All heavy atoms as an XYZ file, in Angstrom:
891
protein
N       9.890     10.942     -7.864
C       8.815     11.613     -7.140
C       9.146     13.079     -6.899
O       8.268     13.827     -6.532
C       8.585     10.860     -5.820
C       7.471     11.389     -4.985
S       5.898     10.896     -5.653
C       4.829     11.465     -4.381
N      10.382     13.513     -7.101
C      10.747     14.903     -6.833
C       9.862     15.893     -7.573
O       9.508     16.937     -7.036
C      12.210     15.153     -7.190
C      13.155     14.512     -6.196
O      12.717     14.253     -5.060
O      14.305     14.263     -6.559
N       9.497     15.589     -8.809
C       8.645     16.500     -9.562
C       7.238     16.578     -8.986
O       6.498     17.503     -9.280
C       8.603     16.112    -11.044
C       7.811     14.855    -11.350
C       8.600     13.566    -11.219
O       9.689     13.531    -10.664
N       8.034     12.482    -11.727
N       6.872     15.655     -8.123
C       5.530     15.636     -7.539
C       5.438     16.452     -6.257
O       4.347     16.648     -5.737
C       5.094     14.204     -7.280
C       4.958     13.311     -8.524
C       4.551     11.915     -8.131
C       3.995     13.892     -9.535
N       6.555     16.951     -5.731
C       6.522     17.699     -4.475
C       5.824     19.039     -4.611
O       5.354     19.595     -3.631
C       7.943     17.927     -3.918
O       8.707     18.643     -4.887
C       8.608     16.612     -3.564
N       5.747     19.565     -5.831
C       5.123     20.875     -6.047
C       3.760     20.779     -6.718
O       3.149     21.803     -6.998
C       6.049     21.770     -6.899
O       6.291     21.116     -8.151
C       7.360     22.025     -6.178
N       3.288     19.571     -6.971
C       1.992     19.379     -7.617
C       0.892     19.923     -6.718
O       0.904     19.723     -5.505
C       1.764     17.885     -7.914
C       0.336     17.617     -8.343
C       2.737     17.404     -8.967
N      -0.065     20.638     -7.313
C      -1.162     21.212     -6.531
C      -2.516     20.600     -6.880
O      -3.535     21.047     -6.374
C      -1.228     22.741     -6.723
O      -1.378     23.026     -8.114
C       0.030     23.408     -6.170
N      -2.523     19.594     -7.761
C      -3.751     18.860     -8.065
C      -3.495     17.376     -7.826
O      -2.483     16.834     -8.277
C      -4.178     19.075     -9.519
O      -5.312     18.275     -9.817
N      -4.397     16.744     -7.098
C      -4.224     15.325     -6.794
C      -4.402     14.464     -8.028
O      -3.773     13.422     -8.165
C      -5.208     14.899     -5.701
C      -5.020     13.467     -5.262
C      -3.909     13.092     -4.522
C      -5.947     12.500     -5.586
C      -3.724     11.777     -4.114
C      -5.784     11.184     -5.177
C      -4.668     10.815     -4.443
N      -5.251     14.893     -8.941
C      -5.537     14.114    -10.138
C      -4.365     14.202    -11.103
O      -3.775     15.257    -11.281
C      -6.827     14.609    -10.787
C      -7.991     14.516     -9.823
O      -8.246     13.463     -9.269
N      -8.659     15.620     -9.591
N      -4.002     13.087    -11.712
C      -2.881     13.062    -12.640
C      -1.699     12.293    -12.083
O      -1.873     11.233    -11.470
N      -0.483     12.818    -12.266
C       0.722     12.079    -11.871
C       0.778     11.726    -10.383
O       1.230     10.640    -10.024
C       1.875     13.013    -12.241
C       1.315     13.971    -13.223
C      -0.146     14.080    -12.933
N       0.338     12.622     -9.515
C       0.376     12.346     -8.077
C      -0.549     11.184     -7.736
O      -0.183     10.269     -6.997
C       0.013     13.591     -7.270
C       0.011     13.438     -5.750
C       1.382     12.977     -5.242
C      -0.389     14.743     -5.079
N      -1.742     11.197     -8.280
C      -2.705     10.114     -8.022
C      -2.156      8.784     -8.530
O      -2.287      7.756     -7.860
C      -4.046     10.438     -8.692
C      -5.146      9.457     -8.366
C      -6.473      9.935     -8.931
C      -7.608      9.037     -8.540
N      -8.904      9.562     -8.986
N      -1.514      8.793     -9.695
C      -0.927      7.569    -10.237
C       0.170      7.027     -9.328
O       0.259      5.825     -9.092
C      -0.371      7.813    -11.641
C      -1.456      8.122    -12.645
O      -2.612      7.763    -12.466
N      -1.089      8.805    -13.710
N       1.014      7.917     -8.802
C       2.079      7.504     -7.892
C       1.493      6.922     -6.605
O       1.972      5.896     -6.114
C       2.998      8.683     -7.573
C       4.100      8.289     -6.618
O       5.075      7.661     -7.070
O       3.971      8.604     -5.413
N       0.488      7.574     -6.066
C      -0.150      7.100     -4.835
C      -0.770      5.725     -5.065
O      -0.632      4.820     -4.243
C      -1.200      8.115     -4.327
C      -2.007      7.534     -3.180
C      -0.526      9.414     -3.928
N      -1.426      5.553     -6.190
C      -2.058      4.268     -6.505
C      -1.014      3.153     -6.535
O      -1.221      2.085     -5.953
C      -2.786      4.349     -7.842
C      -3.531      3.090     -8.207
C      -4.415      3.264     -9.427
O      -4.476      4.327    -10.026
N      -5.093      2.211     -9.799
N       0.112      3.388     -7.181
C       1.174      2.374     -7.249
C       1.723      2.065     -5.855
O       1.970      0.909     -5.525
C       2.305      2.848     -8.165
C       1.925      2.857     -9.616
C       3.050      3.430    -10.465
C       2.579      3.648    -11.889
N       3.566      4.368    -12.688
N       1.920      3.099     -5.039
C       2.458      2.881     -3.696
C       1.479      2.098     -2.826
O       1.883      1.179     -2.105
C       2.827      4.207     -3.026
C       3.515      4.010     -1.713
C       4.870      3.727     -1.670
C       2.803      4.064     -0.523
C       5.507      3.511     -0.456
C       3.434      3.849      0.700
C       4.786      3.571      0.725
N       0.202      2.441     -2.898
C      -0.813      1.728     -2.109
C      -0.878      0.265     -2.538
O      -0.918     -0.640     -1.693
C      -2.193      2.410     -2.227
C      -3.278      1.555     -1.596
C      -2.159      3.791     -1.584
N      -0.877      0.024     -3.839
C      -0.926     -1.358     -4.329
C       0.275     -2.160     -3.836
O       0.125     -3.291     -3.375
C      -0.987     -1.382     -5.857
C      -2.326     -0.966     -6.405
C      -2.316     -0.800     -7.919
O      -1.300     -0.477     -8.520
N      -3.472     -1.013     -8.527
N       1.467     -1.573     -3.911
C       2.654     -2.306     -3.468
C       2.642     -2.526     -1.958
O       3.082     -3.577     -1.475
C       3.936     -1.591     -3.904
O       4.116     -0.393     -3.203
N       2.125     -1.566     -1.204
C       2.029     -1.718      0.249
C       1.069     -2.843      0.612
O       1.369     -3.676      1.477
C       1.583     -0.402      0.911
O       2.533      0.616      0.590
C       1.480     -0.536      2.421
N      -0.085     -2.877     -0.036
C      -1.052     -3.951      0.230
C      -0.473     -5.314     -0.138
O      -0.631     -6.286      0.611
C      -2.356     -3.699     -0.521
C      -3.263     -2.622      0.058
C      -4.410     -2.318     -0.891
C      -3.794     -3.044      1.414
N       0.192     -5.395     -1.266
C       0.799     -6.665     -1.668
C       1.834     -7.118     -0.646
O       1.863     -8.277     -0.240
C       1.444     -6.546     -3.044
C       0.441     -6.492     -4.167
C       1.090     -6.223     -5.508
O       2.197     -5.705     -5.596
N       0.376     -6.558     -6.569
N       2.692     -6.192     -0.229
C       3.747     -6.522      0.724
C       3.178     -7.000      2.058
O       3.669     -7.956      2.648
C       4.647     -5.307      0.943
C       5.801     -5.553      1.892
C       6.695     -4.337      1.990
C       6.031     -3.320      2.887
N       6.846     -2.155      3.209
N       2.115     -6.349      2.528
C       1.561     -6.666      3.846
C       0.584     -7.834      3.846
O       0.437     -8.512      4.859
C       0.877     -5.435      4.446
C       1.817     -4.307      4.781
C       2.839     -4.684      5.842
O       2.528     -5.480      6.746
O       3.968     -4.173      5.761
N      -0.104     -8.075      2.715
C      -1.175     -9.075      2.727
C      -0.834    -10.375      2.012
O      -1.330    -11.435      2.401
C      -2.455     -8.499      2.128
C      -3.030     -7.271      2.830
C      -4.331     -6.851      2.165
C      -3.224     -7.520      4.316
N      -0.013    -10.315      0.962
C       0.345    -11.548      0.274
C       1.093    -12.442      1.255
O       1.877    -11.980      2.068
C       1.207    -11.262     -0.951
C       0.403    -10.650     -2.103
O      -0.820    -10.474     -1.946
O       1.002    -10.338     -3.147
N       0.812    -13.709      1.208
C       1.416    -14.708      2.104
C       0.963    -14.557      3.552
O       1.594    -15.079      4.465
C       2.943    -14.672      2.015
C       3.458    -14.959      0.623
C       4.959    -14.897      0.569
C       5.409    -15.089     -0.864
N       6.809    -14.840     -1.051
N      -0.114    -13.819      3.785
C      -0.656    -13.678      5.145
C      -1.980    -14.422      5.243
O      -2.707    -14.544      4.273
C      -0.913    -12.205      5.483
O       0.277    -11.495      5.596
N      -2.267    -14.868      6.435
C      -3.591    -15.404      6.720
C      -4.294    -14.401      7.625
O      -3.648    -13.588      8.281
C      -3.504    -16.768      7.435
O      -2.769    -16.611      8.642
C      -2.839    -17.801      6.549
N      -5.606    -14.458      7.642
C      -6.349    -13.525      8.482
C      -6.302    -13.982      9.927
O      -6.606    -15.125     10.248
C      -7.806    -13.392      8.027
C      -8.540    -12.330      8.802
C      -8.466    -11.004      8.407
C      -9.261    -12.643      9.946
C      -9.110    -10.019      9.132
C      -9.913    -11.671     10.674
C      -9.832    -10.354     10.262
O     -10.462     -9.371     10.982
N      -5.925    -13.074     10.798
C      -5.904    -13.326     12.238
C      -6.549    -12.122     12.904
O      -6.002    -11.018     12.845
C      -4.465    -13.511     12.722
C      -4.353    -13.691     14.227
O      -5.386    -13.641     14.932
O      -3.225    -13.880     14.704
N      -7.721    -12.314     13.494
C      -8.444    -11.170     14.058
C      -7.643    -10.477     15.162
O      -7.840     -9.296     15.425
C      -9.838    -11.574     14.550
C      -9.848    -12.392     15.791
N      -9.648    -13.755     15.781
C     -10.016    -12.040     17.080
C      -9.708    -14.210     17.014
N      -9.925    -13.192     17.829
N      -6.731    -11.190     15.824
C      -5.895    -10.566     16.848
C      -4.832     -9.646     16.244
O      -4.344     -8.743     16.913
C      -5.204    -11.636     17.710
C      -6.199    -12.436     18.518
O      -7.121    -11.885     19.111
N      -6.030    -13.747     18.520
N      -4.474     -9.891     14.996
C      -3.419     -9.139     14.326
C      -3.967     -8.101     13.336
O      -3.238     -7.222     12.888
C      -2.509    -10.130     13.589
C      -1.299     -9.487     12.972
O      -0.637     -8.684     13.655
O      -1.018     -9.786     11.793
N      -5.239     -8.197     13.002
C      -5.808     -7.372     11.932
C      -5.704     -5.872     12.213
O      -5.383     -5.096     11.316
C      -7.262     -7.766     11.674
N      -5.971     -5.444     13.431
C      -5.910     -4.018     13.753
C      -4.480     -3.492     13.617
O      -4.261     -2.415     13.062
C      -6.433     -3.749     15.162
C      -6.509     -2.264     15.495
C      -7.559     -1.545     14.660
O      -8.715     -1.946     14.632
N      -7.162     -0.508     13.959
N      -3.521     -4.246     14.105
C      -2.121     -3.823     13.986
C      -1.685     -3.745     12.528
O      -1.009     -2.805     12.116
C      -1.201     -4.777     14.757
C      -1.345     -4.769     16.265
C      -0.486     -5.863     16.887
C      -0.967     -3.409     16.828
N      -2.085     -4.735     11.734
C      -1.730     -4.751     10.318
C      -2.398     -3.582      9.584
O      -1.775     -2.908      8.766
C      -2.116     -6.083      9.691
C      -1.570     -6.263      8.285
C      -1.880     -7.637      7.732
C      -1.107     -8.725      8.390
N       0.296     -8.802      8.059
N      -3.652     -3.312      9.892
C      -4.373     -2.193      9.287
C      -3.703     -0.859      9.639
O      -3.513      0.010      8.781
C      -5.827     -2.206      9.758
O      -6.540     -1.140      9.217
N      -3.339     -0.699     10.914
C      -2.636      0.522     11.341
C      -1.304      0.669     10.622
O      -0.929      1.766     10.201
C      -2.397      0.510     12.853
C      -3.664      0.698     13.640
O      -4.702      1.078     13.113
N      -3.598      0.391     14.922
N      -0.578     -0.432     10.488
C       0.720     -0.403      9.814
C       0.578      0.019      8.355
O       1.368      0.819      7.846
C       1.382     -1.783      9.909
C       2.766     -1.846      9.318
C       3.373     -3.229      9.495
C       4.762     -3.286      8.864
N       5.336     -4.650      8.945
N      -0.436     -0.492      7.689
C      -0.687     -0.128      6.289
C      -0.995      1.362      6.182
O      -0.400      2.074      5.362
C      -1.828     -0.986      5.704
C      -1.370     -2.443      5.539
C      -2.326     -0.415      4.379
C      -2.486     -3.422      5.250
N      -1.912      1.847      7.010
C      -2.273      3.267      6.981
C      -1.078      4.165      7.291
O      -0.834      5.159      6.602
C      -3.400      3.563      7.966
S      -5.001      2.961      7.444
N      -0.328      3.814      8.324
C       0.821      4.634      8.718
C       1.888      4.677      7.634
O       2.473      5.729      7.369
C       1.424      4.117     10.026
C       0.518      4.350     11.219
O      -0.434      5.155     11.109
O       0.762      3.718     12.267
N       2.133      3.553      6.998
C       3.131      3.495      5.927
C       2.724      4.377      4.744
O       3.540      5.139      4.206
C       3.306      2.045      5.469
O       4.149      1.972      4.356
N       1.468      4.290      4.356
C       0.967      5.096      3.235
C       0.987      6.578      3.596
O       1.454      7.407      2.808
C      -0.445      4.630      2.827
C      -0.389      3.212      2.258
C      -1.079      5.608      1.837
C      -1.739      2.546      2.117
N       0.513      6.910      4.779
C       0.473      8.315      5.197
C       1.875      8.915      5.290
O       2.107     10.053      4.878
C      -0.269      8.445      6.525
C      -0.673      9.858      6.926
C      -1.548     10.510      5.861
C      -1.405      9.828      8.249
N       2.809      8.154      5.802
C       4.194      8.642      5.889
C       4.747      8.934      4.499
O       5.373      9.975      4.280
C       5.076      7.615      6.601
C       6.501      8.068      6.761
C       7.333      7.055      7.516
C       8.769      7.552      7.637
N       9.616      6.571      8.294
N       4.511      8.033      3.565
C       4.956      8.245      2.181
C       4.337      9.507      1.593
O       5.027     10.327      0.996
C       4.605      7.027      1.323
C       4.898      7.196     -0.122
N       6.176      7.079     -0.632
C       4.096      7.485     -1.173
C       6.135      7.283     -1.940
N       4.881      7.529     -2.285
N       3.025      9.661      1.785
C       2.316     10.800      1.214
C       2.818     12.126      1.777
O       3.060     13.078      1.035
C       0.810     10.679      1.477
C       0.101      9.520      0.787
C      -1.328      9.422      1.282
C       0.148      9.680     -0.711
N       2.971     12.197      3.082
C       3.336     13.472      3.703
C       4.796     13.844      3.478
O       5.136     15.019      3.533
C       3.029     13.463      5.213
O       3.711     12.379      5.829
C       1.533     13.352      5.455
N       5.641     12.875      3.212
C       7.032     13.215      2.914
C       7.219     13.582      1.451
O       8.206     14.219      1.102
C       7.999     12.065      3.268
O       7.623     10.909      2.548
C       7.989     11.783      4.760
N       6.278     13.196      0.601
C       6.414     13.457     -0.820
C       5.726     14.735     -1.281
O       6.115     15.305     -2.293
C       5.872     12.276     -1.634
C       6.593     10.984     -1.377
C       8.076     11.068     -1.690
O       8.505     11.760     -2.582
N       8.874     10.360     -0.909
N       4.696     15.184     -0.583
C       3.974     16.375     -1.028
C       3.352     17.083      0.165
O       2.554     16.491      0.892
C       2.895     16.009     -2.051
C       2.335     17.224     -2.740
O       1.783     18.101     -2.090
N       2.468     17.285     -4.051
N       3.693     18.350      0.344
C       3.204     19.148      1.480
C       2.024     20.038      1.091
O       1.582     20.861      1.871
C       4.332     20.036      2.030
C       5.559     19.280      2.463
C       5.313     18.507      3.730
C       6.608     17.871      4.210
N       6.409     16.921      5.251
N       1.507     19.891     -0.130
C       0.425     20.749     -0.614
C      -0.970     20.194     -0.311
O      -1.960     20.766     -0.742
C       0.555     20.970     -2.126
C       1.819     21.711     -2.477
O       2.226     22.618     -1.766
N       2.452     21.326     -3.575
N      -1.031     19.081      0.415
C      -2.315     18.437      0.687
C      -2.409     17.989      2.132
O      -1.415     17.711      2.783
C      -2.491     17.183     -0.193
C      -2.564     17.479     -1.650
C      -1.414     17.515     -2.417
C      -3.776     17.720     -2.262
C      -1.468     17.786     -3.765
C      -3.854     17.992     -3.616
C      -2.686     18.029     -4.370
N      -3.638     17.893      2.599
C      -3.953     17.138      3.812
C      -4.450     15.793      3.307
O      -5.243     15.727      2.365
C      -5.049     17.819      4.625
C      -4.607     19.101      5.284
C      -5.745     19.676      6.102
C      -5.317     20.978      6.761
N      -6.419     21.578      7.525
N      -3.961     14.720      3.917
C      -4.328     13.380      3.474
C      -5.094     12.647      4.562
O      -4.808     12.796      5.749
C      -3.072     12.559      3.134
C      -2.318     13.062      1.944
C      -1.162     13.808      2.111
C      -2.746     12.787      0.658
C      -0.443     14.268      1.026
C      -2.042     13.249     -0.438
C      -0.881     13.990     -0.254
N      -6.045     11.846      4.132
C      -6.785     10.943      5.010
C      -6.637      9.546      4.408
O      -6.881      9.358      3.208
C      -8.278     11.321      5.088
C      -8.436     12.750      5.594
C      -9.037     10.321      5.960
C      -9.809     13.337      5.344
N      -6.222      8.598      5.216
C      -6.053      7.225      4.751
C      -6.815      6.312      5.690
O      -6.685      6.419      6.909
C      -4.557      6.817      4.743
C      -4.394      5.369      4.300
C      -3.735      7.743      3.869
N      -7.631      5.435      5.124
C      -8.250      4.403      5.962
C      -8.120      3.056      5.279
O      -7.982      2.970      4.058
C      -9.693      4.747      6.365
C     -10.634      4.833      5.206
O     -10.629      3.989      4.326
N     -11.470      5.858      5.189
N      -8.112      2.021      6.079
C      -7.894      0.667      5.588
C      -8.889     -0.275      6.244
O      -9.065     -0.238      7.457
C      -6.456      0.233      5.901
S      -6.087     -1.475      5.450
N      -9.493     -1.101      5.446
C     -10.403     -2.129      5.928
C      -9.790     -3.475      5.578
O      -9.437     -3.711      4.428
C     -11.772     -1.997      5.255
C     -12.741     -3.126      5.550
C     -13.876     -2.612      6.394
C     -13.236     -3.746      4.285
N      -9.632     -4.324      6.568
C      -9.181     -5.691      6.349
C     -10.276     -6.621      6.827
O     -10.797     -6.462      7.928
C      -7.895     -5.985      7.129
C      -6.671     -5.169      6.773
C      -5.499     -5.575      7.658
C      -6.312     -5.321      5.310
N     -10.615     -7.581      5.987
C     -11.617     -8.549      6.414
C     -11.240     -9.932      5.921
O     -10.569    -10.086      4.898
C     -13.021     -8.161      5.959
C     -13.271     -8.164      4.478
S     -14.934     -7.605      4.067
C     -15.837     -9.124      4.066
N     -11.666    -10.913      6.687
C     -11.424    -12.289      6.318
C     -12.268    -12.619      5.094
O     -13.448    -12.268      5.016
C     -11.790    -13.212      7.477
C     -11.464    -14.654      7.240
C     -11.709    -15.482      8.497
O     -12.356    -15.045      9.441
N     -11.178    -16.687      8.500
N     -11.659    -13.261      4.134
C     -12.396    -13.633      2.935
C     -13.351    -14.762      3.286
O     -12.953    -15.803      3.809
C     -11.423    -14.073      1.845
C     -12.026    -14.080      0.475
C     -10.938    -14.203     -0.564
C     -11.515    -14.030     -1.940
N     -10.472    -14.151     -2.955
N     -14.632    -14.522      3.056
C     -15.668    -15.494      3.389
C     -16.883    -15.206      2.519
O     -16.908    -14.227      1.777
C     -16.028    -15.393      4.871
N     -17.857    -16.028      2.646
C     -19.107    -15.839      1.905
C     -19.982    -14.832      2.643
O     -20.904    -15.196      3.361
C     -19.836    -17.183      1.748
C     -19.114    -18.178      0.886
C     -19.004    -17.725     -0.564
O     -19.952    -17.116     -1.099
O     -17.943    -17.983     -1.164
N     -19.673    -13.559      2.491
C     -20.468    -12.514      3.130
C     -20.411    -11.265      2.259
O     -19.573    -11.143      1.379
C     -19.964    -12.211      4.539
S     -18.281    -11.621      4.597
N     -21.286    -10.367      2.506
C     -21.338     -9.142      1.724
C     -20.761     -7.965      2.479
O     -20.661     -7.976      3.706
N     -20.401     -6.939      1.732
C     -19.898     -5.704      2.318
C     -20.264     -4.568      1.384
O     -19.998     -4.629      0.184
C     -18.373     -5.762      2.501
C     -17.706     -4.473      2.943
C     -18.110     -4.140      4.385
C     -16.194     -4.585      2.829
N     -20.881     -3.547      1.927
C     -21.200     -2.349      1.167
C     -20.643     -1.150      1.905
O     -20.858     -1.004      3.108
C     -22.718     -2.179      0.999
C     -23.305     -3.271      0.139
O     -22.998     -3.363     -1.033
N     -24.124     -4.117      0.732
N     -19.915     -0.306      1.185
C     -19.340      0.901      1.767
C     -19.680      2.056      0.837
O     -19.593      1.928     -0.377
C     -17.811      0.803      1.897
C     -17.401     -0.421      2.692
C     -17.230      2.049      2.519
C     -15.915     -0.677      2.697
N     -20.038      3.181      1.412
C     -20.309      4.383      0.626
C     -19.574      5.555      1.240
O     -19.246      5.547      2.426
C     -21.804      4.695      0.602
O     -22.511      3.654     -0.014
N     -19.340      6.554      0.441
C     -18.713      7.774      0.928
C     -19.105      8.934      0.043
O     -19.504      8.754     -1.109
N     -19.001     10.109      0.585
C     -19.346     11.305     -0.171
C     -18.467     12.451      0.298
O     -18.136     12.536      1.486
C     -20.823     11.635      0.052
O     -21.204     12.726     -0.735
N     -18.071     13.302     -0.627
C     -17.203     14.431     -0.284
C     -17.699     15.697     -0.964
O     -18.257     15.643     -2.060
C     -15.776     14.174     -0.749
S     -15.006     12.756      0.005
N     -17.469     16.805     -0.315
C     -17.737     18.111     -0.910
C     -16.400     18.824     -0.964
O     -15.828     19.153      0.070
C     -18.736     18.903     -0.056
C     -19.000     20.278     -0.601
C     -19.811     20.457     -1.707
C     -18.413     21.385     -0.020
C     -20.038     21.725     -2.220
C     -18.628     22.654     -0.525
C     -19.444     22.811     -1.629
N     -15.882     19.016     -2.188
C     -14.571     19.625     -2.344
C     -14.393     20.188     -3.730
O     -15.302     20.143     -4.554
C     -13.472     18.661     -1.997
C     -13.426     17.369     -2.799
C     -13.905     17.141     -4.063
C     -12.856     16.146     -2.375
N     -13.666     15.869     -4.442
C     -13.018     15.233     -3.443
C     -12.208     15.738     -1.239
C     -12.554     13.924     -3.365
C     -11.752     14.444     -1.186
C     -11.929     13.548     -2.232
N     -13.215     20.672     -4.009
C     -12.876     21.233     -5.313
C     -12.337     20.113     -6.194
O     -11.233     19.612     -5.966
C     -11.817     22.334     -5.136
C     -11.475     23.026     -6.440
O     -11.814     22.514     -7.528
O     -10.838     24.096     -6.368
N     -13.089     19.711     -7.200
C     -12.684     18.612     -8.071
C     -11.439     18.916     -8.896
O     -10.812     18.003     -9.437
C     -13.836     18.217     -9.003
C     -14.939     17.493     -8.274
O     -14.683     16.746     -7.334
N     -16.169     17.715     -8.689
N     -11.084     20.180     -9.013
C      -9.885     20.550     -9.764
C      -8.607     20.217     -9.004
O      -7.582     19.920     -9.617
C      -9.897     22.050    -10.102
C     -11.031     22.477    -11.010
C     -10.929     21.852    -12.398
O      -9.808     21.809    -12.947
O     -11.966     21.384    -12.907
N      -8.631     20.273     -7.678
C      -7.413     20.067     -6.888
C      -7.487     18.850     -5.975
O      -6.486     18.177     -5.777
C      -7.116     21.300     -6.009
O      -8.254     21.559     -5.178
C      -6.825     22.515     -6.861
N      -8.644     18.579     -5.412
C      -8.798     17.500     -4.443
C      -9.133     16.193     -5.154
O      -9.553     16.190     -6.307
C      -9.900     17.831     -3.445
C      -9.692     19.172     -2.761
O      -8.530     19.603     -2.653
O     -10.686     19.784     -2.349
N      -8.965     15.092     -4.449
C      -9.311     13.821     -5.056
C      -9.225     12.674     -4.085
O      -8.819     12.828     -2.932
N      -9.601     11.514     -4.575
C      -9.551     10.309     -3.754
C      -9.301      9.112     -4.650
O      -9.446      9.187     -5.876
C     -10.862     10.118     -2.990
O     -11.909      9.828     -3.889
N      -8.915      8.030     -4.019
C      -8.811      6.769     -4.739
C      -9.066      5.632     -3.777
O      -8.877      5.762     -2.564
C      -7.458      6.609     -5.441
C      -6.190      6.522     -4.629
C      -5.873      5.089     -4.254
C      -5.047      7.049     -5.477
N      -9.526      4.542     -4.324
C      -9.807      3.338     -3.551
C      -9.096      2.176     -4.224
O      -9.224      1.990     -5.436
C     -11.318      3.057     -3.486
O     -11.961      4.175     -2.881
C     -11.617      1.809     -2.687
N      -8.341      1.429     -3.441
C      -7.615      0.276     -3.948
C      -8.074     -0.959     -3.188
O      -8.112     -0.959     -1.957
C      -6.080      0.438     -3.759
C      -5.570      1.700     -4.426
C      -5.338     -0.803     -4.236
C      -5.618      1.691     -5.923
N      -8.411     -2.003     -3.928
C      -8.814     -3.276     -3.327
C      -7.760     -4.324     -3.674
O      -7.304     -4.391     -4.819
C     -10.176     -3.705     -3.873
C     -10.672     -5.039     -3.349
C     -12.011     -5.373     -3.987
C     -12.468     -6.754     -3.612
N     -13.685     -7.139     -4.336
N      -7.374     -5.092     -2.680
C      -6.399     -6.173     -2.896
C      -6.924     -7.418     -2.204
O      -7.273     -7.381     -1.029
C      -5.033     -5.779     -2.332
C      -3.979     -6.810     -2.576
N      -3.389     -6.981     -3.810
C      -3.417     -7.729     -1.755
C      -2.502     -7.954     -3.740
N      -2.500     -8.429     -2.495
N      -6.986     -8.524     -2.953
C      -7.492     -9.782     -2.409
C      -6.423    -10.856     -2.441
O      -5.690    -10.970     -3.410
C      -8.680    -10.293     -3.234
C      -9.962     -9.563     -3.000
C     -11.140    -10.247     -3.688
O     -11.301    -11.476     -3.515
O     -11.880     -9.548     -4.382
N      -6.367    -11.615     -1.375
C      -5.580    -12.842     -1.354
C      -6.559    -13.987     -1.114
O      -7.771    -13.752     -1.057
C      -4.517    -12.807     -0.226
O      -5.178    -12.854      1.041
C      -3.652    -11.553     -0.308
N      -6.047    -15.175     -0.930
C      -6.950    -16.299     -0.657
C      -7.622    -16.187      0.698
O      -8.675    -16.760      0.929
C      -6.202    -17.619     -0.776
C      -5.809    -17.923     -2.198
C      -5.496    -19.387     -2.413
O      -5.864    -20.221     -1.565
O      -4.909    -19.680     -3.452
N      -7.015    -15.405      1.610
C      -7.532    -15.332      2.974
C      -8.057    -13.968      3.381
O      -8.860    -13.859      4.298
C      -6.435    -15.748      3.963
N      -7.592    -12.897      2.719
C      -7.872    -11.531      3.177
C      -8.332    -10.651      2.018
O      -7.830    -10.761      0.909
C      -6.613    -10.893      3.807
C      -6.074    -11.739      4.946
C      -6.890     -9.474      4.282
C      -4.724    -11.294      5.468
N      -9.251     -9.773      2.324
C      -9.616     -8.686      1.419
C      -9.192     -7.393      2.107
O      -9.548     -7.148      3.257
C     -11.127     -8.645      1.126
C     -11.570     -9.942      0.442
C     -11.479     -7.418      0.277
C     -13.062    -10.081      0.288
N      -8.409     -6.591      1.408
C      -7.975     -5.300      1.929
C      -8.461     -4.187      1.027
O      -8.345     -4.278     -0.196
N      -9.018     -3.157      1.618
C      -9.494     -1.992      0.863
C      -8.907     -0.750      1.522
O      -9.065     -0.541      2.725
C     -11.034     -1.900      0.852
C     -11.637     -3.162      0.230
C     -11.486     -0.649      0.109
C     -13.141     -3.262      0.366
N      -8.212      0.065      0.729
C      -7.634      1.310      1.228
C      -8.254      2.476      0.488
O      -8.363      2.461     -0.746
C      -6.092      1.330      1.035
C      -5.529      2.712      1.321
C      -5.434      0.297      1.926
N      -8.687      3.469      1.241
C      -9.183      4.740      0.682
C      -8.181      5.819      1.025
O      -7.742      5.913      2.180
C     -10.540      5.113      1.281
C     -11.626      4.154      0.874
O     -11.906      3.985     -0.294
N     -12.238      3.522      1.852
N      -7.847      6.653      0.041
C      -6.983      7.806      0.255
C      -7.746      9.037     -0.214
O      -8.252      9.059     -1.338
C      -5.651      7.680     -0.521
C      -4.805      8.941     -0.339
C      -4.883      6.445     -0.088
N      -7.821     10.034      0.650
C      -8.449     11.315      0.318
C      -7.365     12.380      0.396
O      -6.587     12.403      1.344
C      -9.572     11.647      1.299
C     -10.684     10.636      1.293
C     -10.656      9.542      2.143
C     -11.747     10.775      0.413
C     -11.670      8.599      2.142
C     -12.773      9.834      0.409
C     -12.730      8.745      1.266
N      -7.325     13.249     -0.604
C      -6.342     14.330     -0.635
C      -7.080     15.657     -0.795
O      -7.841     15.839     -1.758
C      -5.370     14.150     -1.784
N      -6.869     16.573      0.141
C      -7.504     17.885      0.110
C      -6.404     18.938      0.022
O      -5.539     19.014      0.908
C      -8.342     18.120      1.364
S      -9.656     16.910      1.555
N      -6.434     19.733     -1.029
C      -5.398     20.749     -1.240
C      -5.456     21.798     -0.135
O      -6.531     22.159      0.344
C      -5.569     21.404     -2.602
N      -4.282     22.275      0.236
C      -4.198     23.337      1.249
C      -4.455     24.684      0.616
O      -4.201     24.930     -0.509
C      -2.820     23.322      1.901
C      -2.497     22.062      2.700
C      -1.063     22.101      3.185
C      -3.433     21.929      3.873
């Protein structure tokens, strides 16, 4: 990751690294877990904090926004939309979805160049 500390565009190697880290974080936190509404907020906060800590220690050229949605897997629908106004050359976002038998986790990461 050392070569990524000076990257000034989110798209490309930095985005790929972030995607891998988010996927591994979701797997670590959600696999072998059951949904517990009393624990969901703490788990969601832990996921966001872990990802944000990784991002901010690896690259100081961006402001990052991380959000996480955890929901119990059931027969229900969910629609989420978002929109951004930014520089497509430097800024970017990604969305990662991870499902287990009991939980659906969705993480959004937004990166805005300084």
